[in-house]
N, C-alpha and C positions, 0 to 999 in steps of 0.2 A: 504494500500500500504506500502511496506517495504521502509524505508528511507535509502539511502546510506550515507556513511560518506562523509563529505564535507560541505561547507557553501555556502550560496546563494540560489536563487530560485530553485525550482524543474524544471528541463528542460526535454523536451522530444524530442528525435530524432526519427522520423518516417521514416523508410526506405521502399521504395516501388520499387520493381523490375518492369520494364515496362511490359505491357501486351503482350500476345503472338503475335509474329511478323510473317509476311509472308516472303517467300524466293523467290521473283520473279527473273527470269533469267536476267542476265546482269544489276542488280541493286547493286550498292556499298552497303556494310554493313551499313554504316551510313545513307543511304537513304531508308532502308527497312521500309515499312509501317506496320501497324497492320494487322494481319490476322482477318478473321471474328470472331473467338473466342476472340481475343484481343479486338475487338470493342464491344463485349458483356461483357467481364470481367472488362475493365477499368471503366465503370460506376458503376459496382458492387463494385469495390474498393473504389470509391468515396462515395458511400452510406455507406459502412462499416466504413470508417473513420468518417463520420458524426454521424452514430449511436453510435460509441464508444467515441464520444466527442474528436476526435483527429484532428480537423481542425487546420491547421498550421497558424502561424503568417507570415511565409515566406516559399516559396518552391524554392528549387534548382533543376534544371532539366537538364539532358543531352541534347545536341543539336540534337541527333539522332532523326530521324523522328518518330520512334516507341515510344520513350520516350516522345516526345512532344505530340504525339497523346494520349498517356496514360494520361498525364496531362490535356489536353483539355477535354477529356471525363470524367475523374474523377472529375475535378473541376466544370464541368457543373452541377453536382449534388448538389452543394452548393449554397445558396442564393447569397453570395458575396465572390467570391474567393479571397484569399490573393494575395499579390504581388508574382510574379515568376521571377526568374533569370535563364536564360539559360546560361549554362557554358560548353564550349567544353571540358574543362579539366575533366569533369565527364564521358565522353565517353571513354570506355575501360580503365578506371583508376583502379589501385590497391588500397588496403586499405590506404596506406600512402598518395597517391594522393587525394583520397576522403576526408580523414581527414584534409588535408591541406586546401581544399576548405571550409569545415565545420568550421575550425578555424577562417575563415574570417567573419563569420556571426556576425552581430551587437549584442551587449549584451542585447538589449531590446527584442530580439526574445526569447520566452520561448519554443515554439513548432516549430520545423523545420521539413519540409518534404523534403526528398532527393530521387529523382527519377533517377534511372540509370540502370546498367547492372551487370550481373554476369560474372565472378566469384567475381569481386571486392566488390559488395554489401554484398554477403554472408561472405566473408573474413573480411570485416569491422565489421559486426555485431558480428562475433565470436571474433574478436580482442578486441572490446570495452566492451563486456559483461563479467564482472568479475563473474557474477552469473546470473541465470535465474530462473523464477518461473516455477513450475511444470516441464514439459519436453520440455520447449521452446528451450533450447540450443541443445538438441538432434534433435528436429525438423529441425533446421537450418543446423546442421551437416549432416543430412540425405538428405535433399533437400530443396532448396529455389527456388521454381518454379516461373514462370511468374505470375505477379499480387500479389505475396506474400508481406505481410506487416509485418515488425518487428518493435516493439516499445521498445526503450531503454530509461530509465530514469536515471537521475543523478542530483546531486546538484553542482552548480558552478556559479561563478559570471560572467564568460565569456566563450564563446564557445572555445576560444583558450586554455582553461584548460582541455578540454575533452581529455582523454588519454586512452590507452589500459587498460582493466580490471577495468575501473572506473564506468561503468554503470551496471544497472540491466535490463536484457531482460524480460520485463513484459508480452509480448504477441507476438504470431505469428499467422497470419490468412492468408488464401488463398481464397479470395472472387471469386466466379464464377457467371457469368451471365447465365440466362436461355436461352436455345435454343428456337427460335421462331417456 
């Protein structure tokens, strides 16, 4: 792994876009549930995180129904899920708002999972990534679809020090569940 400049422990910000949502008539955007594909893809995302040894110390999740459903199904794939904090500020937030919430994370958290929405998540990943391995930056610029997982690493003593161009985008994956 490439080490970025900075001091402190290696930290990982794992960004997960919620799984595919449904569009039921007369349901407010915040209340939209997962679609059948989303209910298949969210557990696949949980398995992908476990297989890549990316289980978080803490999860921050939007309060939207589809984000909460993604968390519930993904974390059910792990033996003991970490604590989760639901934060309404993550719903429809832009990169500055998302980063403000991340800045509040306690210093003892080394791997943080952030579950939310586009376009804010995509813009946050691109803002934080000073560099990327292989074609990861181009992948995110092209499309950051539902259930996409981006992993950013950086060195720092506190989450409040995370700033634009300070992280390395090490991987982007889009786990998909199998149709039954």
